[in-house]
KOLDRENPA-626251 format. One record per residue (C-alpha): x, y, z; residue in three letters. Coordinates in steps of 0.001 Angstrom, whole numbers, plus 500000, padded with zeros to 6 digits. Each point is the difference from the previous one (the first is absolute). Example, Ala and Ser with C-alpha at 12.3 -4.5 7.8 and 13.67 -1.06 7.14 Angstrom:
REM KOLDRENPA-626251
512300495500507800Ala
501370503440499340Ser
***
This chain:
REM KOLDRENPA-626251
070305754438417012Met
503270498952501554Lys
501637496798499298Thr
503359498463500445Asn
502007501216496991Glu
501983496857499248Ser
496786497863499871Lys
497978502329497586Tyr
503136500445497917Lys
499571496284499157Leu
496923500712497873Ile
501773502904498291Val
503231498045499402Asn
497963497033498501His
498464502158497356Ile
503142501970499152Ile
502114496780499997Asp
497498498381497739Gly
500112503053497526Ile
503764500044500071Asn
500169496212499290Glu
497539500257497259Gly
497476497812501728Lys
497437502794500258Leu
499094502288496998Lys
497782502853499424Lys
496287498873500179Gly
500731497054502119Asp
497888499298503080Trp
501953499822503260Ile
498987497694502844Pro
497004501000502069Ser
500163501427503597Ile
498997496656501435Asn
502484498149497867Glu
502667502219501306Phe
499059499495503493Arg
500222496182499615Lys
503274500293498105Thr
501945502084502689Tyr
497855499347503047Asn
499102503827500369Leu
496941501936501009Ser
497651501633497746Arg
501201503343501239Asp
503684499247499206Thr
499211498667496602Val
497752503081499146Phe
502825502162501172Ala
502226498536497209Gly
497266500097497449Ile
499554503690500845Ser
503812500765499463Glu
499837498311496699Leu
496935502003498846Lys
501663503354501376Ser
503103499024497878Arg
497902499552496880Gly
500851496333499621Ile
496559498486500375Ile
496456501105499896Asp
496680498197500675Ser
496561499016498499Thr
497406500083502717Pro
498832496542500811Gly
502519498474497879Val
503589500711501193Gly
503368501589499552Tyr
501967500078496729Tyr
503319501193498687Ile
499756503574498343Val
503598500725499857Asn
503058497868499529Thr
502483502937500033Arg
500509500278503730Ile
499888503517500999Pro
501689501845502885Ala
501235497754502768Arg
498632502449502559Asn
497260502374499262Asn
500455502405502846Ile
497644502508501813Phe
502304502584501782Leu
498109502181502396Leu
501914502970501529Phe
498876502488502674Asn
501514502931498073Glu
502743500695497603Phe
503057501750501423Thr
503648500361499250Glu
500968496921502138Phe
497023498010498893Lys
501274500675496343Glu
503188498308501196Asp
498075497033501301Leu
497919499767496840Tyr
503063500116497653Asn
501829497416502041Ser
496941497724499968Phe
499697500242496192Met
503661499424499437Glu
499843496677502180Thr
496741498235498635Ile
500092497858496956Gly
500043501415496590Lys
496757498277499092Thr
498236501434503169Asp
497559502796499599Thr
499192502558502537Val
496922502304500380Asp
500605502759502607Leu
497308501829502006Tyr
499725502357502817Phe
497569500435502980His
501302503120501471Asn
499099498746503546Tyr
496268500028499130Asn
498332496837501369Arg
497149499781497389Lys
502392500579497230Val
502288497259501395Phe
497071497615500305Glu
498525500626496617Arg
503260499637498151Leu
500565496612501647Ile
496436498884499305Asn
500189501122496509Asp
503445498212499418Ala
498826496501501467Asn
500285497211497476Asn
501982502179497507Lys
503590499255501354Tyr
501997497110501013Thr
501975502154502772Thr
498917502918502289Tyr
502659502219501582Val
498216502320502469Ile
501183502958501818Met
497140500458502590Ser
501420502513502480Gly
498120500170503208Lys
496915498569498875Phe
498473497446502580Gln
498102496899499477Gly
501077499407496352Ile
500287496367500354Asp
496462499007498750Pro
500512502319496956Leu
503367498181499253Leu
498677496607500367Gln
497477500214497226Gln
502781500736497394Leu
500512497303497474Ser
503909500049499730Gly
502834500300502584Arg
500049502926502160Val
503152501994501235Phe
500147502991502379Leu
502506502766499513Leu
501410502756502377Asp
497629499721502827His
499097496702501421Phe
497439499080502972His
501022497568502358Pro
496681498068499900Glu
500632499154496312Leu
503255498168500959Thr
500151496390498209Gly
497138500884497530Lys
501765502263497685Tyr
503466500436498804Ser
501277503694500804Ser
502924502250499653Val
499444502992502442Ala
501563502322502481Gln
499823499296503659Asn
499197503735500863Phe
500188499440503713Glu
503360498126500076Lys
501503502025497232Asp
499377503288501891Thr
501343498652503402Tyr
503027498468498565Glu
500966503039497737Ala
499502502242503005Leu
502306498017502071Asn
502660499915497262Leu
499712503927499976Gly
500036500216503733Leu
503560501571500276Pro
498557502879497784His
496710500125501562Ile
501214500424503635Lys
500386503897499489Lys
496211500295499589Tyr
497407500063502833Lys
496667499246498348Lys
499221497982496776Ile
496843500946497984Ile
498529497725497467Met
497975501637497249Val
497994497817497619Gln
496242499888498305Ser
498022497907502443Glu
497759498914497300Asp
502375498144497759Lys
503382499506501850Glu
500770497075502490Pro
499651500945503534Tyr
502485497068500746Glu
502674502509499275Arg
499185502120503012Tyr
499735496697502159Ile
503766499448499020Gly
500709503595500912Leu
498228499629503468Gln
501975496920500805Arg
503388501682498938Phe
499168503253502197Ser
498968497949503028Ala
503147498127500031Glu
502246502905499346Asn
498321502713501930Gly
498528502209497325Phe
496565501704499933Ala
498148499397496821Cys
496785501221498426Glu
497887499111496968Tyr
498528502565497609Leu
497972499798496839Thr
500688503602498878Thr
502831502669500624Leu
497531502797499590Lys
500792502850502509Asp
502784498088501579Arg
503102501748501054Lys
503246498175500223Ile
501737499965503437Lys
503704499399500591Lys
501012496434500338His
496816498537498189Asp
500512497261497407Leu
497372499526497537Phe
499317496681498099Ile
497910500860496834Leu
498326497637497667Val
498448502565497467Asn
502396502150497872Asp
497466503121500257Arg
500506499600503673Asp
503723500272499485Leu
499554503078497961Val
497839501702502503Asp
502334499244502843Leu
502889501372498085Leu
498110503195499250Lys
499157500412503831Gln
503663499393500819Ala
500893502743497644Glu
497702502343501878Lys
501512499158503296Gln
503546500119498411Asn
500629496338500978Phe
502278497588498226Thr
499155496243499765Pro
502770498028501933Gly
500570502895502400Lys
496868501548501734Glu
497911497144498957Tyr
500143496561498093Gly
498240498372497062Ile
499473496413498896Ile
498163499513496977Ser
498379496792498780Tyr
500865498668496575Asn
503126501342498163Asp
500168501933496830Thr
502598501669498078Leu
498803503499501064Leu
500407499030503742Lys
503762499227499292Glu
500607503705499302Ile
497214501944501847Leu
501306502048502759Lys
503251498307499786Gly
498359496507500213Gly
496831498767501662Ile
500346496851502218Thr
497805497277498600Thr
498538496567501420Leu
499142498216496679Thr
498927496629498965Ser
501884498476496956Asp
497299500286497450Phe
501937498748497195Arg
500843496815501986Leu
496165499751500912Met
499048500025496349Gly
502627497437499065Lys
499089497710502944Thr
496405500025498988Met
500834499337496386Gly
501831496860501121Leu
497327499073502695Leu
497243499562497552Ile
501432497039498321Asn
500528498157503432Lys
497419497502501149Lys
500613500381503636Thr
498311502865502188Ile
502697502180501255Glu
499953503190502217Thr
502935502122499102Ile
501082503132501965Glu
501614502488497631Asn
503160501443501504Pro
500260503764500928Trp
502850502431500044Lys
500711503144502200Leu
501975502504497987Ile
501503502416502323Ile
500494503708498575Arg
500371503470501406Lys
496411500363501056Ser
500477497599502909Leu
***
């Protein structure tokens, strides 16, 4: 169920304000759904969304066939947040810590992982429905998720990977993978000119193909050959190859192969790695990285969950040029 947040909050605020002003006490009955509909000129679904949030926050309960009543006058967490990540990596940890530092002290967060498994993703969301006020979801490449999100009782936010068809329906803080790759490569063009071919390596199952679309656009405009690989297995490095790598395991495999061929990154071949880490600052004299600011992403999402408007925010990127380029 998806409703206008500002409208269903009228129901939530009616009850919370009544408790804070001493007008509603534990055990008191609250207005019926029909009474709320008439008072605020709302649809039944909108009123029920507000009732569901109050129940999920433990403020009210119901007696079948009778109505809803106050069970708790100590208002619990302002936001009870379901946070669903695709995986937990070093840079996702930065995102999480920044998010936790930004949200209100009375907010509570339950963190889950779907590890790119569609069945797990759907089960976790279905199990969470009606238990939280706020749902922050990192869906990755999963398509056709709108019906699943529509049923959720609270507000829904999308994190890191945003699908254009959902614009205007849910607030998001996400990377624009195609645009970020294209713009970063243009920024690094003075260093890239010495290479002849650019090879992108990433797992096809979980990583966004939009990155390669950005690479194709850049290559066409600047006269580079380009190639897309899902593995580096049995791949020898040719002089003047530039590799763009997503997975750190591929980075290790490439460096091992370079040692066999006595190649040095930044000389015979080049490396750009997605997502900066402390290790990449010093590995082989420094690995060039194209990275999103994950701490800023977490902070922006933490601030966004308390806004009533629906916003689509692109998280900024950085190209950190080091010796490998």
